[in-house]
N, C-alpha and C positions, 0 to 999 in steps of 0.2 A: 603769666597768670599765677596767682597765689593759691596753689592747691597743695595739700600735704597731709601729714599725720596730725590730727587734732587730738586724738586720745590713743593711748596704748596701754595694754595690760597683759599679764601672763598668768597662767594657771598650771600648777604641777600637782601630780597625785601626792597624797600625804604620807607615802612610804618611800624609803630609800635604803640602799645597801652601801656599806662602807667599802670603798675600793681596795683598801689595804687588806681587809678581811677576805674579800673575794679573791684577791691575789694569793693569799695564803692557802685558801681552799683549793685553788687551782695549781698550787705548788710552783708558783713563780715569784720572783723577787717583787715585793710590793712597789718598789721604785719604778718598775716597768710601767705600772699604772699611774702612780702618783706623779712621777717625773717624766717618764718616757712618752706618755700620751697626755699627761697633764690633767688627770681627773682625780677628784677626791671623793665624791659621792655620786651615786647614780639613781635617778628616780625610778621607782618600781610601780607599775600600774596594776591596781586590782582589777578584777573582771568588771566591776561596776563603773569603771571610767573608760569610755571609748572616745573616739575622735569627736563625736557629737556632744557628749556631756562635757568633755574638757573644753571644747570650743565655746560652748554656751557659758561655762563657768568663767572663762577668760573674758567674755564679752559682757556678762550681766552687770558687773560693777562699774562699767564705764558708759552704759547706755541709759539715757533718761527717757521719760515718756515722750518728750519732744523729739528726741532722736528717732524713736520708733515710728513717728509720723513722717519723718523726712528721709529715712533710709530707702533708697530706690533700688538698691542692689546688694545682695549678700553673696560673697564668694568664699568658699572653703577650699584651701589648698592643702592637699594631703597625698601621701603615698601609702597610707594605711587604710584605704577605703574599706568600708564595711558592707558595701553593696556595689555590684557592677552596673547598676542602672540608676537607682535612686540616689540623688545627690544629698550628701550630708548637710549641705546648705539649706535644703528644704526643711529638714528636721530642726536645725538650729533656728531658722526663721520662725518656726512654730513655737518652739520652747521659749523664745524670747518675746513673743507677742508683737512682732514687727508688722506694720500695716500690710495688707494682703497684695497690694499692687506693686510688687517688687520682683525683680529678676533674681533667681537663686540658682546657683550651679556650682559645680566642683571642678577644680583644675589639677592636672597632674603633669609633672616632669621632675621626678625624683625630688630632691630637696629645694629645687629652684622655684616651684610653682607660685609661692606667695609673692615673688617679685613681679612676674607678669600680671598677677592679680592686682597689685598696687598700680602698675602702669596702666592697666585697663581701666581701673577705677578713676585714675587721673584723667584719662581721655574721655571717659563717660561723663565726668563732671564738668568738662570744659564749657559746655553750653547749658549746664543745669546748675545755676548758682545756688538754688535753694535746697538741692538734694544732698544726700550723704551716701557713702558706700561703706559697708562693713566688710572688712577682709579678715579672715581667720586662717591661721596656719595651725594645724592640729595633727599630731602623729604619735604613734607608739613604735619606737625603733626596737625591733626584735631580730636577733641573728641566730639564736639557738644556744642552749646551754653548752658550755665548754667549747664553743666555736671560736674562731679567730677574732670575730667581730664582737664577741660578748662584752668586752669592757667598753665598747663604744655604743652601748644601748642607752635608752632613756625614754621619757614620755612627758608630754606637755603640750600646751597650746598658747599661742599669742593672738590677741585680738587687736585690730587697729581700725580706728574710725578715720576715713579719708574725707576731707571736706575743703571747701573754700575757706580762706583766712584761718589756717590751722594754728593751733596753740603751741605745738611742739616743734615740728620740722616742716619747712617748705621744700617741696621736691623740685629739683631743677630739671630742665629739658635737655638732658645730656647723656642719657643712657646709651651704653655700647654693649651689645650682646655678641657672644662668640659661640658658635655651634660646631661640634665635632662628633661624628659617630664613633663611639668607643665603648667597648664592653668592659667597663671598670666595675660596675655595680648594677645589677638588674634583677628583677624578680618576675620570671615568666608566669603567665596565667596558670593558676593552680598550685603554685609553689608557696608554701607557708613562709619560707624565709628567703632572703635575697641571695643571689650568687655574687661573690665578691672576688676580684683580683686585687688584693690589697696594695701591692707595689704599683700596679698600673693606676689604681685609683688615686694614689698620692701624686703620681706624676701627672695624671690628667688634670687634677685640681690645680696644681701649680702652673701647668702649661696654659690652662684656660684663663687663670688670673693674669699671667704675664701678657698673653695676647690681648685680652680685653683692656687691661690697664694701658699697655703701650699704644693701642689704637685710640683709647680715650685721651691720653696725654697729647697725642698728635692732633686729634680733631679739636680739642679744647685749648690747645697751646698752653698747657698747664704742667705743673710739677708737684712732687710730694710736698714741697714747702708751702703750697697753697692750702693744705689740709691740716686742720687741727688734730684729727684722728681718723683712723680707718677701722671699719667693722667688717668682719668676714663671716661667711658660713662656717660654723664651728662643729664639725662632727666629733672632734675632740680638740682641746685647747691648743695643742702643739701644731695642729694642721694649719690654721691661719697664720700662726707665727712663722712657720716655714715659708709660707707664701710671702709674707711681709719681708722676711730676711732675704728673699731672692731678688728684691729690687731696691732694698734700702741703701745699699752702697752708693746709689746714684744721688743721694741726698746729703746735705751738709750735716755736720755733727749735731747742731741744735735741733734740726728737724728729726734726725734719727732718734735722739733722746726723747723728744716729744711723742713721736709715733709709737715707740716701744712702751713708754709709760701709759699711753692711751690704750694700747692693745691689752695690757694686763688688766686695766680697769674694765675693758669691754668684755673680757671673758670670765670675769669673776663669778657671775651667776651660772654660766655654763659649766664651770668647774664642779658645781654642786648639783647639777641636774643631769648632765650627759647630753647625748644627741637627741634632739627632738625634730630632726629632719627639716621640714619646711619652715619651722619656727626658729631654727637655730640662729640664723643671722639676726633675727628680730629680737630674740632673747638677749643676744649680745648687744644690740642697739640699746635696749632698756638698761642693761648693765652699764654701758658707757654713760648714758644720760644720768643715771642715778649714782654713779661712783666716780665720775670724772668732772672736774671743773670746766664748764663751757661758758662761752659768752655769746651774746646776741650777734647774729650775722656770721659766726664762724662756720666753716664748711666741713662736713663729715663725708668721707668717701665710704661707699658700701659695695662689697663684692659678694654676689650671690652665685651659688654653684649647685647644679643638679647633675648627678652622674648620668652618663649616657651619650653626650653630655651637652649642657648649656651653661655658660657663665655670663654674668652681666656685671659691669661696673657702672655705678651712677652716684650722684651726690645729692646732698640736702643741706640746707642752711638752718642753723639754730634760730628759733624764734624767741624774741625777748619775753622773759617771764615763763619760759618752758617749765622751770622747776615747780611752779605752782600747779601743774597739771600731771604730776607724777605721784605715785603712791609708794615712796621709798620705804616708809615704815611698814606698810602692809606687805610689800614684797619680801623684805628681809625677815619679817616675822613668819611668813608662809614657809620660807625655807628652813628657818630654825625650829619651827614647831612640828615638823614632820616626824613620823615614827620610824626609827631604825628597825630594820628586820634582819634577822640572821641570814647567813648564806643558805641555810637549809630552808628557812621560810621563804626566802626569795625564790628558790627553785620551785617551791610549792605554788607560789603566786604565778610564776611563769607557766607552769604546766596547766594550771586552772585557766589562765588567760587564753592559752592556746585552744583549750577544749570548751571554753565558755561554761565552766562549772562554777556556779555561785556558791559562796560561803560567807554568809552575812556576819558571822562572828569574827572570822579572820579579817574581813574587809571593814569591820567596825561601822556597819551601815547606820547604827543608831546615832552615831556622831555626825552624820552627813545631812541632816535635815535642812541645813541652810544652803545647800548646793544641789546642782543637778547631778543625778547619777542614774545609771542603767539598773532598773529594778528586776527585769525579767525579759526573756525572749520566748514568746508563745506563738507557735505556727509561723516562725521566722519573722515575727513582728516585734520590734523593740519597744519596750515600755519604759518610760523615764519618770523618775521622781522629780517633781517641780517644786522648788522651795516656795513657801508662802510669802 
């Protein structure tokens, strides 16, 4: 059945911090960030951008009035939930003006949740040829100032329209998931920041990838040579590379060169955004689609991972003319036109975000009239600016 990604877009906040300057402020060698984890810039979120507004901003430019009539389900995948009961999907549904007879809910399993959301959307659409599903991955990754995880923070959202006869990627029926109970990264209820065992997290990620890939290759009777490129969950750009290198010796030299080159193109955007949790794999996918030469029918492998842990390997085929449904210029402009903030200002942003303290001047709200943003919180009710 021909179901897949018909439209895809990302949104990141308009502020970033330079990783070399952050390293210097933390009195560490800048190459530890620039080369060691492979990050150049890190998106910084103002208080007025939460998972709802970022998700709505990622979706608004790809949704038409006709789409709003056909969307039968809205799923928001996040591990940065702003409410323990009310789903962010309900608020996104309202902000975007989607028809009322739609299922809306939130999904959680660390950074993995957007992938089962897509698989669920695919299953839902199997006998609903006229409907569409909007899947949004939206997160703000916060580990705490001067923490071990600080250089792997970030913020942003990816929106995907799943439909029949997709324009970008056709999803294959070949997903293999691997689950293992491990405490590598977790955030108990009531904790502002996650608890992380860094060494264990890296090992768990690679182990999950190897198990899911090996089982996939056995079930599908396939090899790395069958893939044009692989995309990974990217908490930092060196993480996926370590996973790829752990299996690449099994491939011939031509395949190794192709997959390594594809990987660099696939993490280009992530290098300038940082970790966006549930959206990281799909930001990498956009980066691959927009920075790597692909041809109709080629197969892309995708590895999704969420700490705790669940990993999944699946594939998709490139649709003819996919380039016509991307916004390369818009995406690259969005990254280049962000405002750099000093480390001192970044720390101010961080503390205000934690305590939900609004500062319209610092957040430059007057320049945000064309996007969704959080205006205020009154009696624990969030009020959003809606662009005209």
